[in-house]
Every structure is written in structure tokens, then in C-alpha cells.
N, C-alpha and C positions, 0 to 999 in steps of 0.2 A: 461621034469624036472626045467623048465627055469622056467616058472610060481609059479613053486612051493618053490624056490628058494628066489625068488620075496617076497609068501607074508612069509619068516620065516624075510624074513629082514627087511618087517615090520611094526613087532611082535616088534622086539628088540627096532625099535625105537619107538613105541607108547609106548612100558614097561618104555626107561629112560625117556621119557616125564611125564609119571607119576611119575617116584622116583623125580625128577623137580622139579615136581608141589607141591607132599609135602612134602618134603622138604623147599619150599618156606613158604605154610600155615602155617607152625608150627614157621616162627621166627617174630611172631606181637613183638611188643612190649609192658613193661611189666605196666599194670595199674596201679596207687599209689593212695593214700590218700593225705591228704592237709599235716599230717603231716612228720616229719622227715622221710626222710627214708633209707635202705640202696642203697646202689651203683646198679644199675638192674643190673639183674642177666641174663645169657644166659640161655637159652632153653638146659637141658641138655638131652642127643642124646635118654633117653629112653622113650622120649614121646611117652602116649600109645593111643593115639587119645580117641575117643568116643566109653566108653568101658563103664555104668555106671551097677554099683553094683544092686542088688535086690532091698536093700533099699530105692537104689534113683530111680525106677525108679516105685514102689510103693510114690514116695514123688510127681514125675513128675505126675502120677495119679491123686493124690489127689488135685495138683495144679490146673490142668485141671477143677476137679470136682468142683471144687469154679471159673472157673472162672477168672481163675487169666492168664494173659501173660505171655507165658515165651519163649524164645529156649535155649536149653540143648547144654553146651558148651566142648571137650574137655578135656580128662582126662590129667595134665599137670605135672611132676615134675622138679621145677628146681634146681640151683646149692644153697648152705645154706641152704638145708631143707626146700625150702616154695614151695607151691603145691596148684592147683586148682583139685580138684581131686571131680565129682559126683554134680560141677557148675552149675548155671543156669545165663541168664543173664536178669533180672526179666523187664517186656517190659510195664509192667499194671495195678494197684495192683487197682486201680477205684479210685485213685489219680495220678497225677506226683510226684516222687520221681527222686532228683537231685542226681549227680555224682557217681553212682552204677556201682563201676565193677561186677567183676564175682561174686557171690555169692554162701555158699555153700547151698541147694534145704532142706534141714531141714532149717537153718536159712531162708530163703528165707519165706518155707509156712508160717513161725509162725510169718514174719514181715509182713507177706499177712493179714493173723487174725487180730495180730493187730492193722494195719489202718484200717479194715474196722469192728469189734467189738469196741473197745478202743478210738483210735484216733477221726472217724468222728463221734460219737456218745456224747464224752467228749465233742468234735466242738459244739457240737450243742445245749446240756444239759448244759454247765457253761460259753461256749461266743457265742452260739445266733447265730452260722450262720456254713454256709455249710465248709469243709475241700478240699479247690484247691492243693496243693499242703506239701510237706517232703522235707525239705533240710538239707543231706546229707553231713557229711565230707569225704566220700571213703568208701567201705568196701575193695575188698581184698589191698595189700601193701606189698609187702617182707621187712620185717623191726620187729626189735627187742623191745620186751614191753619197754618203757622210764625209762632210769635208771638200767637195767639187763640188762644181755648176751642171756636169751630166748627169740625165737620168739612169740610171737604178736599170736594173733590168727586171726590177720590181713595178716597173710602170711600166712595162711590154705582159706582165703575168709571164713575165717566162724564167721565173725565178720561186723560191721556197726556202724557205729558213726554216732547218730542223732544232730542237733543242732538248727533246728526252721521249724512252721509250718506256714504255706500261705493260710488264710478264702477269699473263693468268693468274699467279699469285698474291698480287699489288704491287712486286716489285718497282719502281720507280727509277731507271739510269739517267742519269741527265750530263749532258755535256759540260755544265758547269760545275757539277762535283765529282763527275767520275772521270772524264775525261783522263786528268793527269795520273790517277790511282792508279794501284797495277795488278797484277794479279790477271783475273778472268775478267774481270770489266775491262781491261786495256786491250787482254787480246780484242773484246768483242768489238771496244772501236776502230782497233787498227783493220780489222777484218771490213766493218761495213764501210768505212775511209777507206782504205783501197779499191772494193768495187762501184763507189763511186765515185773514184777518178777516171776508173775504164766507162762511164757511162752519160757523165756528166761532162759538159764542152769546159764549163770553170766550178772547180770547188775549191771553198774555205774554208778553213776550221780555225779554230784557237790558236793553234798555229801561225796562222798568218797574220793577227793584228787583232789587239785591246778588245776592237770592236766586236770582235764574233768571240770569245771569250764564252758567250752559253749557248751558240749554237752552227751550227751547219749554214753555211749559205751552197744550196745546186742553182746553176744556170745552165741552157745549152749557148750560151757564145761564148766565145776563145774557143783556144782548140786543145783543149789537156791542160789548163791551165791547174795547178794543185796543190792545193798548201796549205 
């Protein structure tokens, strides 16, 4: 009887430790982009953990077959309506990508394909160099669309803002400085913009408004809205 009681006490202790560990792991800081963001909300009590939908599992398989390295992330809901559902952390798309936090898998898959089949090819064809790095202004950020009361797609890890491209030889091509330039840089931007419009639900460039003077915005909402 004494040995049985001791085992029960050990089981209760283990259970308490497990619950405490899970609670701590769910309380990390929320990544944010460089744009103005809302105050960081606390994770809600309803964190669902790693439970991808069937479509997300298909997406994970698609990325693996494309040799894209990534890490699936737990599903999370935050106060204010922000969320990270079926999102991943991109680790390798064949070029360095800066500043990316959680990204919804479908968006990540299209971004990886855009990098491989549009940006890399356009860099070789029009700039005569190999792509080294894509610089972004972030992905997930719990915030509203500027000037509105509606949540941005960034608030659901469903948007990426791209600001610049760096080649192996050190050349840095930025949206801010070279979008309106002529010659080969203009051809490069035209090619990758056209490709983006075929891959993402919404594409916003400096042609859209002054808020996008220095970056492309890509997300999977909308139905081919391209500016």
C-alpha cells in the first residue's frame, strides 16, 4: 500500500509540472512588423496548440516536396481578434529572408514559389546576378489597416511586406529607390510584380498609395486585387 501511495503522489507531481510547463510555453512575446502596431495583446486562454487543418497538412507536404525548410507553429488566438492559425516559420526558401515572423502556410508556399521562379530568374535575366537575400518589413503584427478600424491581414499572419533585394555581388535593389527607375531595374520590378499578381490574392505596390512607397504588400485575401 505504501508503494502505491508513493506512485500516486509522483503521478500528481508530474501532472502539475506538465501543466505549468505548457502554460509557460504559451506566453511568448508576439512578433510585430516595423509599422505602427497596436499594443501587444496577451494570448487568450483558448490556445489550441499544434492542430493544423487538413488543408494545412497538404500545404506542409507541398512545401516539403519543394525542398522548402520550415517549422510548423502552434495555432494561437489573441485578444482583439488577432490570430496565428496554420502558420509556419520559414527557415530556407533558397535565399535568405529577413524579419519574417509567423506566416500562414498558404502564403508561405506562394512566397517560396515567387522567390524561386520569379525573383531569382528576373535577377539573372535583368540584373545579371544571383539573388542573395530578400529583405522584408515583417509578416505577423496585431494591428489595423492604416486609417481604418479593420484588422490588417498581418493580424492573421496572412501578409508579407517586401522592401528590397540583395544580390551576391552586394548590389541592393530597393522598392523605395528603384521602383521608378528605368532600364533593367524597372524591367526587374515589372517582372516580379506581374508574377506576384498571379500568385497572391492581393498585391499592393507604390502605385497603390503613399503608404506603400517603400514596399510590396502580399496577402492571400481578395481575389487577384493587384496595384
